[in-house]
C-alpha positions in Angstrom: 17.8 6.2 -7.2 15.5 4.5 -4.7 13.9 1.3 -6.0 10.5 0.2 -4.7 9.2 -3.4 -5.1 5.7 -4.3 -4.3 4.3 -7.9 -4.1 1.5 -9.9 -2.7 -1.3 -8.9 -5.1 -3.6 -11.3 -6.8 -7.1 -12.4 -7.6 -9.4 -12.8 -4.6 -13.2 -13.1 -4.1 -15.1 -10.4 -2.3 -14.8 -10.8 1.4 -11.3 -12.3 1.1 -8.0 -11.1 2.4 -4.5 -10.3 1.0 -1.2 -9.0 2.5 0.8 -6.7 0.3 4.6 -6.2 0.9 6.9 -3.4 -0.1 10.6 -3.3 0.0 12.7 -0.2 -0.7 16.4 0.1 -1.4 18.3 2.3 1.0 16.9 3.4 4.3 14.4 6.1 3.2 11.6 4.5 5.2 13.5 4.9 8.4 13.8 8.6 7.9 10.4 9.6 6.4 6.8 8.7 6.5 5.6 5.8 4.4 2.4 4.9 2.7 0.4 2.7 0.3 -1.3 4.2 -2.7 -3.6 2.7 -5.4 -4.8 3.5 -8.8 -8.0 2.0 -10.1 -9.0 1.8 -13.7 -10.0 5.2 -15.0 -9.1 6.9 -11.8 -6.2 8.8 -10.4 -3.8 7.4 -7.9 -4.9 7.9 -4.3 -3.5 7.5 -0.8 -4.8 4.3 0.9 -2.9 4.5 4.2 0.1 6.3 5.5 2.3 6.4 8.5 3.8 9.8 9.3 7.3 10.3 10.4 5.9 10.8 13.9 4.0 7.5 13.8 0.5 8.8 13.1 -1.5 6.5 10.9 -4.1 7.8 8.4 -6.5 5.7 6.3 -8.7 6.8 3.5 -12.3 6.6 4.6 -13.2 3.7 2.2 -10.7 1.3 3.9 -11.0 2.2 7.5 -11.7 -0.9 9.6 -10.7 -3.2 6.8 -7.0 -2.4 6.0 -4.0 -2.2 8.3 -0.7 -0.6 7.5 2.4 -1.8 9.4 6.1 -1.6 9.4 8.2 -4.7 9.0 11.1 -5.7 11.2 13.4 -4.3 8.6 13.0 -0.5 8.4 12.8 -0.7 4.6 9.8 -3.0 4.6 6.1 -2.0 4.7 3.0 -4.1 4.7 -0.7 -3.7 4.0 -3.1 -6.2 5.4 -6.4 -6.1 3.6 -9.5 -7.8 4.9 -13.1 -7.9 3.8 -12.1 -6.9 0.3 -14.6 -5.4 -2.1 -14.7 -5.1 -5.9 -14.1 -1.4 -5.6 -10.7 -2.2 -4.0 -9.5 -3.5 -7.4 -6.5 -1.4 -8.4 -2.8 -1.4 -8.8 -1.2 -0.8 -5.4 2.0 1.1 -4.9 4.2 2.0 -2.0 6.2 5.2 -1.6 7.2 7.7 1.0 4.4 9.6 2.7 4.0 12.1 1.1 5.4 10.5 -2.1 8.8 11.8 -3.1 10.6 9.1 -5.1 9.9 7.3 -8.4 7.1 4.9 -8.4 7.7 1.1 -8.7 5.7 -1.3 -10.9 3.0 -1.8 -8.2 1.1 -5.0 -7.6 -2.3 -5.8 -9.1 -5.2 -6.5 -6.7 -8.4 -7.8 -8.4 -11.5 -8.5 -6.3 -14.2 -10.4 -7.9 -17.9 -10.4 -6.9 
């Protein structure tokens, strides 16, 4: 089974920045789209940003202009640069294929204080 490991979360004040990292076992990210997802308290998991197999990048409207998804030098690595963070960004952030096809990892907690 593919293993996904997210890191880089933490507690940050509104307006601050964080960089999340994702590493996946195997080479699935080199063959499929990849994306970041998040689940806020009391809400369902949602797509934050995704890179399609063809390289097209999509962001959910609430993060456009603030977040940047990128691929690392290693094809099994994915990043999410988050700027101008808002309290409503508070959630557990997960990576997966885009669309998601493998088991979810533990995620990394992002908490934005006001």
